[in-house]
All heavy atoms as TSV, in Angstrom:
chain	resi	resn	atom	element	x	y	z
A	1	MET	N	N	61.225	28.061	19.521
A	1	MET	CA	C	60.975	28.456	20.878
A	1	MET	C	C	59.523	28.197	21.242
A	1	MET	O	O	59.216	27.810	22.368
A	1	MET	CB	C	61.289	29.972	21.070
A	1	MET	CG	C	61.173	30.468	22.484
A	1	MET	SD	S	62.439	29.628	23.472
A	1	MET	CE	C	62.068	30.350	25.006
A	2	LYS	N	N	58.601	28.358	20.313
A	2	LYS	CA	C	57.207	28.080	20.573
A	2	LYS	C	C	56.952	26.608	20.902
A	2	LYS	O	O	56.186	26.260	21.668
A	2	LYS	CB	C	56.358	28.560	19.380
A	2	LYS	CG	C	54.875	28.544	19.661
A	2	LYS	CD	C	54.170	29.144	18.458
A	2	LYS	CE	C	52.692	29.277	18.834
A	2	LYS	NZ	N	51.907	29.858	17.723
A	3	GLU	N	N	57.811	25.760	20.264
A	3	GLU	CA	C	57.651	24.333	20.474
A	3	GLU	C	C	58.064	23.986	21.890
A	3	GLU	O	O	57.493	23.117	22.498
A	3	GLU	CB	C	58.640	23.622	19.483
A	3	GLU	CG	C	58.634	22.138	19.633
A	3	GLU	CD	C	59.568	21.488	18.623
A	3	GLU	OE1	O	59.556	21.815	17.476
A	3	GLU	OE2	O	60.335	20.604	19.071
A	4	HIS	N	N	59.022	24.687	22.430
A	4	HIS	CA	C	59.432	24.468	23.813
A	4	HIS	C	C	58.377	24.846	24.827
A	4	HIS	O	O	58.205	24.203	25.832
A	4	HIS	CB	C	60.702	25.181	24.146
A	4	HIS	CG	C	61.930	24.665	23.335
A	4	HIS	ND1	N	62.332	23.386	23.512
A	4	HIS	CD2	C	62.797	25.260	22.508
A	4	HIS	CE1	C	63.406	23.179	22.729
A	4	HIS	NE2	N	63.692	24.322	22.134
A	5	LYS	N	N	57.624	25.896	24.505
A	5	LYS	CA	C	56.620	26.377	25.392
A	5	LYS	C	C	55.477	25.333	25.617
A	5	LYS	O	O	54.961	25.172	26.703
A	5	LYS	CB	C	56.011	27.710	24.971
A	5	LYS	CG	C	56.966	28.870	25.159
A	5	LYS	CD	C	56.318	30.161	24.776
A	5	LYS	CE	C	57.261	31.314	24.958
A	5	LYS	NZ	N	56.672	32.572	24.659
A	6	LYS	N	N	55.177	24.647	24.568
A	6	LYS	CA	C	54.135	23.569	24.660
A	6	LYS	C	C	54.653	22.417	25.565
A	6	LYS	O	O	53.849	21.899	26.289
A	6	LYS	CB	C	53.775	23.036	23.261
A	6	LYS	CG	C	53.018	24.006	22.396
A	6	LYS	CD	C	52.638	23.318	21.094
A	6	LYS	CE	C	51.902	24.300	20.249
A	6	LYS	NZ	N	51.544	23.685	18.922
A	7	LYS	N	N	55.894	22.163	25.508
A	7	LYS	CA	C	56.457	21.025	26.362
A	7	LYS	C	C	56.661	21.475	27.768
A	7	LYS	O	O	56.835	20.609	28.646
A	7	LYS	CB	C	57.791	20.612	25.715
A	7	LYS	CG	C	57.608	19.920	24.354
A	7	LYS	CD	C	58.892	19.503	23.777
A	7	LYS	CE	C	58.642	18.801	22.408
A	7	LYS	NZ	N	59.894	18.376	21.820
A	8	LEU	N	N	56.621	22.741	28.021
A	8	LEU	CA	C	56.743	23.197	29.427
A	8	LEU	C	C	55.440	23.107	30.194
A	8	LEU	O	O	55.474	23.103	31.438
A	8	LEU	CB	C	57.237	24.648	29.430
A	8	LEU	CG	C	58.638	24.927	28.996
A	8	LEU	CD1	C	58.938	26.421	28.915
A	8	LEU	CD2	C	59.619	24.197	29.846
A	9	ILE	N	N	54.338	23.016	29.497
A	9	ILE	CA	C	53.065	23.059	30.188
A	9	ILE	C	C	52.816	21.874	31.078
A	9	ILE	O	O	52.484	22.024	32.240
A	9	ILE	CB	C	51.920	23.172	29.158
A	9	ILE	CG1	C	52.003	24.501	28.451
A	9	ILE	CG2	C	50.550	22.980	29.803
A	9	ILE	CD1	C	51.065	24.665	27.248
A	10	ALA	N	N	53.105	20.637	30.623
A	10	ALA	CA	C	52.888	19.447	31.392
A	10	ALA	C	C	53.666	19.405	32.719
A	10	ALA	O	O	53.106	19.144	33.767
A	10	ALA	CB	C	53.181	18.194	30.574
A	11	PRO	N	N	55.039	19.619	32.734
A	11	PRO	CA	C	55.663	19.564	34.017
A	11	PRO	C	C	55.199	20.606	35.037
A	11	PRO	O	O	55.115	20.352	36.186
A	11	PRO	CB	C	57.173	19.852	33.652
A	11	PRO	CG	C	57.261	19.652	32.244
A	11	PRO	CD	C	55.938	19.812	31.631
A	12	ILE	N	N	54.820	21.770	34.515
A	12	ILE	CA	C	54.357	22.836	35.424
A	12	ILE	C	C	52.982	22.409	36.036
A	12	ILE	O	O	52.748	22.621	37.235
A	12	ILE	CB	C	54.261	24.184	34.660
A	12	ILE	CG1	C	55.733	24.676	34.338
A	12	ILE	CG2	C	53.534	25.260	35.513
A	12	ILE	CD1	C	55.826	25.855	33.427
A	13	ILE	N	N	52.095	21.875	35.161
A	13	ILE	CA	C	50.741	21.506	35.652
A	13	ILE	C	C	50.830	20.371	36.663
A	13	ILE	O	O	50.198	20.370	37.692
A	13	ILE	CB	C	49.842	21.225	34.512
A	13	ILE	CG1	C	49.481	22.441	33.754
A	13	ILE	CG2	C	48.570	20.490	34.983
A	13	ILE	CD1	C	48.702	22.234	32.483
A	14	VAL	N	N	51.697	19.362	36.340
A	14	VAL	CA	C	51.852	18.206	37.230
A	14	VAL	C	C	52.454	18.703	38.557
A	14	VAL	O	O	51.984	18.246	39.642
A	14	VAL	CB	C	52.718	17.148	36.572
A	14	VAL	CG1	C	53.122	16.084	37.541
A	14	VAL	CG2	C	51.991	16.555	35.428
A	15	THR	N	N	53.406	19.558	38.569
A	15	THR	CA	C	53.995	20.072	39.770
A	15	THR	C	C	52.951	20.870	40.587
A	15	THR	O	O	52.883	20.651	41.800
A	15	THR	CB	C	55.226	20.987	39.427
A	15	THR	OG1	O	56.144	20.196	38.702
A	15	THR	CG2	C	55.803	21.480	40.725
A	16	ALA	N	N	52.172	21.672	39.963
A	16	ALA	CA	C	51.153	22.429	40.696
A	16	ALA	C	C	50.141	21.546	41.308
A	16	ALA	O	O	49.780	21.729	42.453
A	16	ALA	CB	C	50.518	23.441	39.698
A	17	ILE	N	N	49.695	20.499	40.590
A	17	ILE	CA	C	48.663	19.599	41.100
A	17	ILE	C	C	49.249	18.815	42.315
A	17	ILE	O	O	48.598	18.672	43.343
A	17	ILE	CB	C	48.208	18.622	39.994
A	17	ILE	CG1	C	47.330	19.357	39.009
A	17	ILE	CG2	C	47.407	17.435	40.601
A	17	ILE	CD1	C	46.989	18.559	37.802
A	18	MET	N	N	50.446	18.318	42.198
A	18	MET	CA	C	51.095	17.583	43.244
A	18	MET	C	C	51.296	18.484	44.506
A	18	MET	O	O	51.051	18.044	45.640
A	18	MET	CB	C	52.464	16.995	42.797
A	18	MET	CG	C	52.304	15.915	41.797
A	18	MET	SD	S	51.312	14.492	42.389
A	18	MET	CE	C	52.379	13.860	43.644
A	19	VAL	N	N	51.722	19.697	44.358
A	19	VAL	CA	C	51.925	20.615	45.487
A	19	VAL	C	C	50.607	20.841	46.202
A	19	VAL	O	O	50.473	20.816	47.368
A	19	VAL	CB	C	52.598	21.893	45.058
A	19	VAL	CG1	C	52.516	22.941	46.098
A	19	VAL	CG2	C	54.041	21.686	44.631
A	20	LEU	N	N	49.558	21.170	45.387
A	20	LEU	CA	C	48.245	21.390	46.007
A	20	LEU	C	C	47.724	20.153	46.695
A	20	LEU	O	O	47.132	20.234	47.768
A	20	LEU	CB	C	47.215	21.774	44.919
A	20	LEU	CG	C	47.464	23.178	44.298
A	20	LEU	CD1	C	46.535	23.425	43.172
A	20	LEU	CD2	C	47.339	24.297	45.392
A	21	TYR	N	N	47.989	18.964	46.133
A	21	TYR	CA	C	47.547	17.703	46.791
A	21	TYR	C	C	48.242	17.528	48.135
A	21	TYR	O	O	47.622	17.228	49.134
A	21	TYR	CB	C	47.836	16.524	45.866
A	21	TYR	CG	C	47.652	15.201	46.574
A	21	TYR	CD1	C	46.364	14.704	46.838
A	21	TYR	CD2	C	48.772	14.451	46.957
A	21	TYR	CE1	C	46.162	13.508	47.428
A	21	TYR	CE2	C	48.546	13.293	47.646
A	21	TYR	CZ	C	47.312	12.749	47.883
A	21	TYR	OH	O	47.127	11.586	48.526
A	22	TYR	N	N	49.575	17.684	48.184
A	22	TYR	CA	C	50.305	17.520	49.384
A	22	TYR	C	C	49.848	18.508	50.443
A	22	TYR	O	O	49.728	18.202	51.636
A	22	TYR	CB	C	51.849	17.629	49.166
A	22	TYR	CG	C	52.407	16.395	48.585
A	22	TYR	CD1	C	53.214	16.462	47.441
A	22	TYR	CD2	C	52.230	15.145	49.147
A	22	TYR	CE1	C	53.775	15.343	46.951
A	22	TYR	CE2	C	52.753	13.982	48.600
A	22	TYR	CZ	C	53.558	14.149	47.514
A	22	TYR	OH	O	54.088	12.975	46.985
A	23	ILE	N	N	49.659	19.755	50.076
A	23	ILE	CA	C	49.192	20.783	51.032
A	23	ILE	C	C	47.822	20.419	51.550
A	23	ILE	O	O	47.581	20.552	52.769
A	23	ILE	CB	C	49.303	22.147	50.420
A	23	ILE	CG1	C	50.762	22.578	50.188
A	23	ILE	CG2	C	48.567	23.207	51.226
A	23	ILE	CD1	C	50.975	23.851	49.412
A	24	ALA	N	N	46.925	20.036	50.646
A	24	ALA	CA	C	45.559	19.733	51.151
A	24	ALA	C	C	45.582	18.486	52.059
A	24	ALA	O	O	44.956	18.436	53.069
A	24	ALA	CB	C	44.641	19.525	49.934
A	25	TYR	N	N	46.264	17.425	51.557
A	25	TYR	CA	C	46.275	16.196	52.343
A	25	TYR	C	C	46.925	16.366	53.743
A	25	TYR	O	O	46.344	15.997	54.760
A	25	TYR	CB	C	47.045	15.136	51.613
A	25	TYR	CG	C	47.102	13.806	52.277
A	25	TYR	CD1	C	45.977	12.978	52.370
A	25	TYR	CD2	C	48.291	13.343	52.845
A	25	TYR	CE1	C	46.049	11.731	52.997
A	25	TYR	CE2	C	48.374	12.138	53.519
A	25	TYR	CZ	C	47.247	11.351	53.601
A	25	TYR	OH	O	47.316	10.138	54.216
A	26	PHE	N	N	48.068	16.915	53.759
A	26	PHE	CA	C	48.746	17.111	55.060
A	26	PHE	C	C	48.071	18.228	55.888
A	26	PHE	O	O	48.127	18.180	57.121
A	26	PHE	CB	C	50.250	17.358	54.852
A	26	PHE	CG	C	51.027	16.145	54.561
A	26	PHE	CD1	C	51.425	15.852	53.221
A	26	PHE	CD2	C	51.329	15.241	55.519
A	26	PHE	CE1	C	52.119	14.697	52.905
A	26	PHE	CE2	C	52.053	14.111	55.265
A	26	PHE	CZ	C	52.417	13.840	53.931
A	27	GLY	N	N	47.489	19.181	55.213
A	27	GLY	CA	C	46.732	20.203	55.956
A	27	GLY	C	C	45.560	19.540	56.681
A	27	GLY	O	O	45.216	19.940	57.867
A	28	PHE	N	N	44.891	18.631	56.023
A	28	PHE	CA	C	43.808	17.900	56.708
A	28	PHE	C	C	44.274	17.108	57.884
A	28	PHE	O	O	43.729	17.109	58.996
A	28	PHE	CB	C	43.106	16.998	55.691
A	28	PHE	CG	C	41.975	16.157	56.311
A	28	PHE	CD1	C	40.803	16.736	56.725
A	28	PHE	CD2	C	42.155	14.825	56.508
A	28	PHE	CE1	C	39.819	15.986	57.253
A	28	PHE	CE2	C	41.225	14.056	57.056
A	28	PHE	CZ	C	39.995	14.545	57.438
A	29	LEU	N	N	45.419	16.411	57.709
A	29	LEU	CA	C	46.020	15.614	58.804
A	29	LEU	C	C	46.432	16.541	59.953
A	29	LEU	O	O	46.284	16.184	61.102
A	29	LEU	CB	C	47.193	14.793	58.307
A	29	LEU	CG	C	46.876	13.633	57.428
A	29	LEU	CD1	C	48.136	12.918	56.996
A	29	LEU	CD2	C	45.983	12.613	58.111
A	30	ILE	N	N	47.009	17.670	59.633
A	30	ILE	CA	C	47.527	18.604	60.657
A	30	ILE	C	C	46.334	19.078	61.480
A	30	ILE	O	O	46.459	19.271	62.705
A	30	ILE	CB	C	48.302	19.700	60.043
A	30	ILE	CG1	C	49.650	19.192	59.546
A	30	ILE	CG2	C	48.501	20.840	61.032
A	30	ILE	CD1	C	50.452	20.164	58.690
A	31	SER	N	N	45.257	19.280	60.861
A	31	SER	CA	C	44.021	19.812	61.603
A	31	SER	C	C	43.479	18.785	62.537
A	31	SER	O	O	42.797	19.116	63.478
A	31	SER	CB	C	42.915	20.239	60.610
A	31	SER	OG	O	42.370	19.168	59.954
A	32	LEU	N	N	43.790	17.464	62.311
A	32	LEU	CA	C	43.235	16.455	63.195
A	32	LEU	C	C	44.181	16.066	64.371
A	32	LEU	O	O	43.744	15.455	65.373
A	32	LEU	CB	C	42.986	15.164	62.394
A	32	LEU	CG	C	41.920	15.315	61.308
A	32	LEU	CD1	C	41.893	13.961	60.507
A	32	LEU	CD2	C	40.583	15.642	61.849
A	33	ILE	N	N	45.505	16.395	64.255
A	33	ILE	CA	C	46.479	15.914	65.199
A	33	ILE	C	C	46.997	17.087	66.023
A	33	ILE	O	O	47.119	18.191	65.547
A	33	ILE	CB	C	47.613	15.208	64.492
A	33	ILE	CG1	C	47.074	13.965	63.727
A	33	ILE	CG2	C	48.706	14.811	65.433
A	33	ILE	CD1	C	48.067	13.291	62.823
A	34	ASP	N	N	47.265	16.860	67.330
A	34	ASP	CA	C	47.832	17.848	68.189
A	34	ASP	C	C	49.306	17.490	68.591
A	34	ASP	O	O	49.754	16.312	68.392
A	34	ASP	CB	C	47.045	17.948	69.482
A	34	ASP	CG	C	45.632	18.599	69.226
A	34	ASP	OD1	O	45.551	19.400	68.254
A	34	ASP	OD2	O	44.745	18.249	69.895
A	35	GLY	N	N	50.006	18.401	69.162
A	35	GLY	CA	C	51.320	18.084	69.690
A	35	GLY	C	C	52.417	18.244	68.667
A	35	GLY	O	O	52.340	18.923	67.686
A	36	ILE	N	N	53.496	17.457	68.959
A	36	ILE	CA	C	54.659	17.487	68.133
A	36	ILE	C	C	54.405	17.008	66.763
A	36	ILE	O	O	55.112	17.312	65.774
A	36	ILE	CB	C	55.871	16.792	68.775
A	36	ILE	CG1	C	57.176	16.940	68.016
A	36	ILE	CG2	C	55.586	15.293	68.877
A	36	ILE	CD1	C	58.072	17.896	68.627
A	37	TRP	N	N	53.450	16.059	66.623
A	37	TRP	CA	C	53.131	15.441	65.340
A	37	TRP	C	C	52.644	16.503	64.327
A	37	TRP	O	O	52.846	16.384	63.151
A	37	TRP	CB	C	52.075	14.367	65.508
A	37	TRP	CG	C	52.630	13.190	66.183
A	37	TRP	CD1	C	52.414	12.804	67.516
A	37	TRP	CD2	C	53.598	12.261	65.641
A	37	TRP	NE1	N	53.186	11.673	67.788
A	37	TRP	CE2	C	53.858	11.311	66.674
A	37	TRP	CE3	C	54.232	12.116	64.410
A	37	TRP	CZ2	C	54.764	10.249	66.504
A	37	TRP	CZ3	C	55.121	10.997	64.245
A	37	TRP	CH2	C	55.320	10.100	65.263
A	38	LYS	N	N	52.037	17.538	64.873
A	38	LYS	CA	C	51.583	18.654	63.996
A	38	LYS	C	C	52.722	19.286	63.277
A	38	LYS	O	O	52.734	19.596	62.104
A	38	LYS	CB	C	50.727	19.625	64.789
A	38	LYS	CG	C	50.166	20.717	63.979
A	38	LYS	CD	C	49.306	21.633	64.794
A	38	LYS	CE	C	47.906	21.116	64.843
A	38	LYS	NZ	N	46.893	21.998	65.374
A	39	TRP	N	N	53.833	19.519	64.038
A	39	TRP	CA	C	55.038	20.083	63.406
A	39	TRP	C	C	55.705	19.183	62.467
A	39	TRP	O	O	56.187	19.607	61.428
A	39	TRP	CB	C	55.980	20.561	64.551
A	39	TRP	CG	C	55.442	21.745	65.309
A	39	TRP	CD1	C	54.958	21.629	66.588
A	39	TRP	CD2	C	55.465	23.046	64.963
A	39	TRP	NE1	N	54.537	22.875	66.952
A	39	TRP	CE2	C	54.815	23.787	65.987
A	39	TRP	CE3	C	55.836	23.708	63.792
A	39	TRP	CZ2	C	54.619	25.152	65.879
A	39	TRP	CZ3	C	55.671	25.093	63.760
A	39	TRP	CH2	C	55.042	25.812	64.757
A	40	LEU	N	N	55.797	17.872	62.828
A	40	LEU	CA	C	56.428	16.921	61.914
A	40	LEU	C	C	55.652	16.823	60.644
A	40	LEU	O	O	56.216	16.715	59.524
A	40	LEU	CB	C	56.533	15.606	62.600
A	40	LEU	CG	C	57.569	15.494	63.739
A	40	LEU	CD1	C	57.503	14.171	64.395
A	40	LEU	CD2	C	58.964	15.765	63.190
A	41	LEU	N	N	54.318	16.779	60.757
A	41	LEU	CA	C	53.452	16.725	59.526
A	41	LEU	C	C	53.514	18.002	58.761
A	41	LEU	O	O	53.114	18.067	57.565
A	41	LEU	CB	C	52.052	16.275	59.874
A	41	LEU	CG	C	51.832	14.840	60.296
A	41	LEU	CD1	C	50.397	14.602	60.644
A	41	LEU	CD2	C	52.245	13.923	59.139
A	42	GLY	N	N	53.915	19.104	59.295
A	42	GLY	CA	C	54.055	20.354	58.621
A	42	GLY	C	C	55.350	20.433	57.814
A	42	GLY	O	O	55.416	21.054	56.798
A	43	ILE	N	N	56.350	19.710	58.201
A	43	ILE	CA	C	57.641	19.697	57.616
A	43	ILE	C	C	57.598	18.867	56.308
A	43	ILE	O	O	58.275	19.179	55.355
A	43	ILE	CB	C	58.762	19.278	58.538
A	43	ILE	CG1	C	58.952	20.288	59.650
A	43	ILE	CG2	C	60.061	18.985	57.840
A	43	ILE	CD1	C	59.832	19.865	60.799
A	44	ILE	N	N	56.877	17.754	56.361
A	44	ILE	CA	C	56.831	16.833	55.253
A	44	ILE	C	C	56.352	17.487	53.917
A	44	ILE	O	O	57.020	17.418	52.930
A	44	ILE	CB	C	55.992	15.594	55.630
A	44	ILE	CG1	C	56.780	14.772	56.690
A	44	ILE	CG2	C	55.776	14.709	54.383
A	44	ILE	CD1	C	55.923	13.676	57.290
A	45	PRO	N	N	55.165	18.174	53.935
A	45	PRO	CA	C	54.739	18.764	52.736
A	45	PRO	C	C	55.720	19.886	52.234
A	45	PRO	O	O	55.823	20.103	51.025
A	45	PRO	CB	C	53.351	19.279	52.997
A	45	PRO	CG	C	53.265	19.345	54.444
A	45	PRO	CD	C	54.184	18.316	55.056
A	46	LEU	N	N	56.342	20.545	53.156
A	46	LEU	CA	C	57.320	21.567	52.807
A	46	LEU	C	C	58.496	20.973	52.054
A	46	LEU	O	O	59.012	21.453	51.050
A	46	LEU	CB	C	57.775	22.406	53.950
A	46	LEU	CG	C	56.712	23.301	54.574
A	46	LEU	CD1	C	57.299	23.998	55.826
A	46	LEU	CD2	C	56.286	24.347	53.597
A	47	ALA	N	N	58.961	19.822	52.579
A	47	ALA	CA	C	60.099	19.131	51.903
A	47	ALA	C	C	59.677	18.588	50.530
A	47	ALA	O	O	60.410	18.723	49.599
A	47	ALA	CB	C	60.591	17.980	52.816
A	48	PHE	N	N	58.507	18.000	50.485
A	48	PHE	CA	C	57.970	17.482	49.214
A	48	PHE	C	C	57.860	18.625	48.200
A	48	PHE	O	O	58.161	18.462	46.994
A	48	PHE	CB	C	56.642	16.781	49.345
A	48	PHE	CG	C	56.765	15.372	49.899
A	48	PHE	CD1	C	55.610	14.857	50.558
A	48	PHE	CD2	C	57.855	14.638	49.712
A	48	PHE	CE1	C	55.772	13.542	51.085
A	48	PHE	CE2	C	57.965	13.322	50.213
A	48	PHE	CZ	C	56.906	12.800	50.898
A	49	THR	N	N	57.337	19.754	48.652
A	49	THR	CA	C	57.123	20.859	47.740
A	49	THR	C	C	58.517	21.404	47.216
A	49	THR	O	O	58.604	21.657	46.050
A	49	THR	CB	C	56.406	21.973	48.470
A	49	THR	OG1	O	55.133	21.537	48.931
A	49	THR	CG2	C	56.219	23.210	47.628
A	50	ALA	N	N	59.435	21.526	48.107
A	50	ALA	CA	C	60.790	21.983	47.636
A	50	ALA	C	C	61.356	20.982	46.713
A	50	ALA	O	O	61.997	21.403	45.698
A	50	ALA	CB	C	61.698	22.125	48.855
A	51	LEU	N	N	61.262	19.718	46.910
A	51	LEU	CA	C	61.765	18.666	46.013
A	51	LEU	C	C	61.086	18.717	44.702
A	51	LEU	O	O	61.680	18.695	43.626
A	51	LEU	CB	C	61.638	17.327	46.600
A	51	LEU	CG	C	62.176	16.149	45.828
A	51	LEU	CD1	C	63.697	16.261	45.692
A	51	LEU	CD2	C	61.804	14.818	46.455
A	52	LEU	N	N	59.750	18.847	44.674
A	52	LEU	CA	C	59.007	18.921	43.451
A	52	LEU	C	C	59.391	20.176	42.619
A	52	LEU	O	O	59.528	20.095	41.416
A	52	LEU	CB	C	57.490	18.969	43.693
A	52	LEU	CG	C	56.874	17.597	44.034
A	52	LEU	CD1	C	55.467	17.755	44.594
A	52	LEU	CD2	C	56.881	16.694	42.888
A	53	LEU	N	N	59.556	21.261	43.308
A	53	LEU	CA	C	59.962	22.520	42.563
A	53	LEU	C	C	61.325	22.397	42.043
A	53	LEU	O	O	61.593	22.878	40.890
A	53	LEU	CB	C	59.808	23.751	43.529
A	53	LEU	CG	C	58.444	24.096	43.952
A	53	LEU	CD1	C	58.483	25.262	44.915
A	53	LEU	CD2	C	57.641	24.515	42.708
A	54	LYS	N	N	62.296	21.714	42.753
A	54	LYS	CA	C	63.613	21.561	42.228
A	54	LYS	C	C	63.616	20.712	40.931
A	54	LYS	O	O	64.223	20.984	39.998
A	54	LYS	CB	C	64.488	20.963	43.271
A	54	LYS	CG	C	65.857	20.675	42.869
A	54	LYS	CD	C	66.697	20.024	43.938
A	54	LYS	CE	C	68.122	19.734	43.603
A	54	LYS	NZ	N	68.280	18.833	42.390
A	55	VAL	N	N	62.837	19.585	41.017
A	55	VAL	CA	C	62.806	18.714	39.893
A	55	VAL	C	C	62.098	19.402	38.733
A	55	VAL	O	O	62.564	19.257	37.541
A	55	VAL	CB	C	62.032	17.396	40.219
A	55	VAL	CG1	C	61.721	16.553	39.056
A	55	VAL	CG2	C	62.849	16.628	41.273
A	56	CYS	N	N	61.087	20.182	38.929
A	56	CYS	CA	C	60.417	20.923	37.866
A	56	CYS	C	C	61.298	21.955	37.232
A	56	CYS	O	O	61.376	22.043	35.993
A	56	CYS	CB	C	59.160	21.584	38.384
A	56	CYS	SG	S	58.229	22.415	37.146
A	57	ILE	N	N	62.086	22.635	38.014
A	57	ILE	CA	C	63.024	23.616	37.461
A	57	ILE	C	C	64.102	22.922	36.638
A	57	ILE	O	O	64.473	23.368	35.567
A	57	ILE	CB	C	63.651	24.461	38.651
A	57	ILE	CG1	C	62.589	25.384	39.198
A	57	ILE	CG2	C	64.856	25.246	38.110
A	57	ILE	CD1	C	63.035	26.064	40.486
A	58	GLU	N	N	64.600	21.758	37.148
A	58	GLU	CA	C	65.605	21.010	36.346
A	58	GLU	C	C	65.012	20.556	35.013
A	58	GLU	O	O	65.682	20.647	33.983
A	58	GLU	CB	C	66.080	19.796	37.098
A	58	GLU	CG	C	67.002	20.149	38.250
A	58	GLU	CD	C	67.409	18.892	39.025
A	58	GLU	OE1	O	66.976	17.774	38.686
A	58	GLU	OE2	O	68.134	19.090	40.033
A	59	ARG	N	N	63.774	20.129	35.042
A	59	ARG	CA	C	63.097	19.657	33.784
A	59	ARG	C	C	62.871	20.814	32.838
A	59	ARG	O	O	63.095	20.658	31.624
A	59	ARG	CB	C	61.793	18.961	34.127
A	59	ARG	CG	C	61.080	18.388	32.921
A	59	ARG	CD	C	61.860	17.225	32.378
A	59	ARG	NE	N	61.127	16.782	31.131
A	59	ARG	CZ	C	61.847	16.419	30.031
A	59	ARG	NH1	N	63.178	16.389	30.001
A	59	ARG	NH2	N	61.150	16.028	29.014
A	60	ILE	N	N	62.452	21.958	33.328
A	60	ILE	CA	C	62.300	23.114	32.498
A	60	ILE	C	C	63.668	23.543	31.898
A	60	ILE	O	O	63.682	23.847	30.664
A	60	ILE	CB	C	61.665	24.278	33.320
A	60	ILE	CG1	C	60.235	23.989	33.631
A	60	ILE	CG2	C	61.846	25.640	32.606
A	60	ILE	CD1	C	59.647	24.976	34.598
A	61	ASN	N	N	64.739	23.485	32.604
A	61	ASN	CA	C	66.042	23.784	32.024
A	61	ASN	C	C	66.386	22.753	30.977
A	61	ASN	O	O	67.011	23.159	29.976
A	61	ASN	CB	C	67.144	23.842	33.188
A	61	ASN	CG	C	66.942	24.980	34.091
A	61	ASN	OD1	O	66.411	26.009	33.669
A	61	ASN	ND2	N	67.464	24.849	35.289
A	62	GLU	N	N	66.115	21.534	31.162
A	62	GLU	CA	C	66.403	20.519	30.147
A	62	GLU	C	C	65.624	20.773	28.878
A	62	GLU	O	O	66.140	20.654	27.788
A	62	GLU	CB	C	66.087	19.095	30.699
A	62	GLU	CG	C	67.004	18.563	31.708
A	62	GLU	CD	C	66.547	17.236	32.198
A	62	GLU	OE1	O	65.460	16.773	31.867
A	62	GLU	OE2	O	67.292	16.601	33.002
A	63	ILE	N	N	64.398	21.127	29.048
A	63	ILE	CA	C	63.553	21.355	27.822
A	63	ILE	C	C	64.013	22.581	27.076
A	63	ILE	O	O	64.109	22.590	25.860
A	63	ILE	CB	C	62.048	21.494	28.286
A	63	ILE	CG1	C	61.511	20.124	28.756
A	63	ILE	CG2	C	61.220	22.018	27.127
A	63	ILE	CD1	C	60.165	20.215	29.323
A	64	THR	N	N	64.355	23.674	27.816
A	64	THR	CA	C	64.791	24.909	27.127
A	64	THR	C	C	66.143	24.692	26.442
A	64	THR	O	O	66.417	25.408	25.476
A	64	THR	CB	C	64.842	26.086	28.079
A	64	THR	OG1	O	65.668	25.751	29.191
A	64	THR	CG2	C	63.454	26.430	28.572
A	65	LYS	N	N	66.986	23.783	26.989
A	65	LYS	CA	C	68.289	23.512	26.361
A	65	LYS	C	C	68.137	22.574	25.148
A	65	LYS	O	O	69.133	22.371	24.449
A	65	LYS	CB	C	69.225	22.900	27.386
A	65	LYS	CG	C	69.684	23.928	28.402
A	65	LYS	CD	C	70.621	23.267	29.347
A	65	LYS	CE	C	71.044	24.242	30.459
A	65	LYS	NZ	N	71.869	23.522	31.461
A	66	GLY	N	N	66.942	22.015	25.014
A	66	GLY	CA	C	66.751	21.151	23.815
A	66	GLY	C	C	66.952	19.646	24.159
A	66	GLY	O	O	66.996	18.806	23.256
A	67	GLU	N	N	67.017	19.328	25.444
A	67	GLU	CA	C	67.146	17.885	25.860
A	67	GLU	C	C	65.829	17.351	26.262
A	67	GLU	O	O	65.606	17.017	27.483
A	67	GLU	CB	C	68.142	17.852	26.992
A	67	GLU	CG	C	69.558	18.345	26.664
A	67	GLU	CD	C	70.452	18.388	27.836
A	67	GLU	OE1	O	70.175	17.651	28.839
A	67	GLU	OE2	O	71.458	19.050	27.825
A	68	GLU	N	N	64.863	17.287	25.334
A	68	GLU	CA	C	63.560	16.813	25.684
A	68	GLU	C	C	63.556	15.367	26.173
A	68	GLU	O	O	62.859	14.971	27.075
A	68	GLU	CB	C	62.558	16.931	24.473
A	68	GLU	CG	C	62.262	18.325	24.191
A	68	GLU	CD	C	63.175	18.931	23.171
A	68	GLU	OE1	O	64.100	18.197	22.640
A	68	GLU	OE2	O	63.107	20.180	22.986
A	69	ASP	N	N	64.361	14.511	25.583
A	69	ASP	CA	C	64.474	13.133	25.917
A	69	ASP	C	C	65.743	12.937	26.738
A	69	ASP	O	O	66.790	12.676	26.158
A	69	ASP	CB	C	64.478	12.271	24.643
A	69	ASP	CG	C	64.462	10.780	24.941
A	69	ASP	OD1	O	64.117	10.405	26.146
A	69	ASP	OD2	O	64.727	10.008	24.117
A	70	ASP	N	N	65.646	12.999	28.024
A	70	ASP	CA	C	66.841	12.910	28.887
A	70	ASP	C	C	67.257	11.478	29.096
A	70	ASP	O	O	68.273	11.208	29.712
A	70	ASP	CB	C	66.632	13.618	30.216
A	70	ASP	CG	C	65.418	13.088	30.990
A	70	ASP	OD1	O	64.683	12.301	30.464
A	70	ASP	OD2	O	65.362	13.510	32.138
A	71	LEU	N	N	66.529	10.484	28.586
A	71	LEU	CA	C	66.880	9.102	28.781
A	71	LEU	C	C	68.015	8.704	27.832
A	71	LEU	O	O	68.591	7.671	28.044
A	71	LEU	CB	C	65.680	8.156	28.537
A	71	LEU	CG	C	64.548	8.288	29.541
A	71	LEU	CD1	C	63.395	7.415	29.167
A	71	LEU	CD2	C	65.045	7.920	30.924
A	72	ASN	N	N	68.328	9.521	26.815
A	72	ASN	CA	C	69.403	9.161	25.924
A	72	ASN	C	C	70.774	9.241	26.532
A	72	ASN	O	O	71.703	8.808	25.942
A	72	ASN	CB	C	69.285	10.087	24.684
A	72	ASN	CG	C	69.518	11.513	24.983
A	72	ASN	OD1	O	69.722	11.900	26.097
A	72	ASN	ND2	N	69.418	12.354	24.003
A	73	LYS	N	N	70.831	9.767	27.734
A	73	LYS	CA	C	72.123	9.857	28.420
A	73	LYS	C	C	72.489	8.489	29.041
A	73	LYS	O	O	73.668	8.308	29.422
A	73	LYS	CB	C	72.019	10.934	29.544
A	73	LYS	CG	C	71.802	12.298	29.114
A	73	LYS	CD	C	71.728	13.187	30.308
A	73	LYS	CE	C	71.365	14.618	29.883
A	73	LYS	NZ	N	71.154	15.495	31.058
A	74	TYR	N	N	71.617	7.662	29.205
A	74	TYR	CA	C	71.832	6.436	29.961
A	74	TYR	C	C	71.901	5.234	29.035
A	74	TYR	O	O	71.331	4.993	28.127
A	74	TYR	CB	C	70.740	6.161	30.996
A	74	TYR	CG	C	70.593	7.362	31.975
A	74	TYR	CD1	C	69.580	8.263	31.842
A	74	TYR	CD2	C	71.597	7.575	32.938
A	74	TYR	CE1	C	69.484	9.333	32.672
A	74	TYR	CE2	C	71.471	8.614	33.747
A	74	TYR	CZ	C	70.460	9.498	33.652
A	74	TYR	OH	O	70.368	10.566	34.463
């Protein structure tokens, strides 16, 4: 089990960095733009964040089940 915890660190850190990047980048763009574009640019980082979290959760489930190398399925 301890071996699995070490393998969980990388996906979590990468997901956190990407989520912070998208929020900062699109937050900067949102502060510069007015009107309907502000709402559209607000939806994009939320969609990216949801997708990144979904992929991270799937990867964590694969690692805890012992499927570290998921390429062997293909």
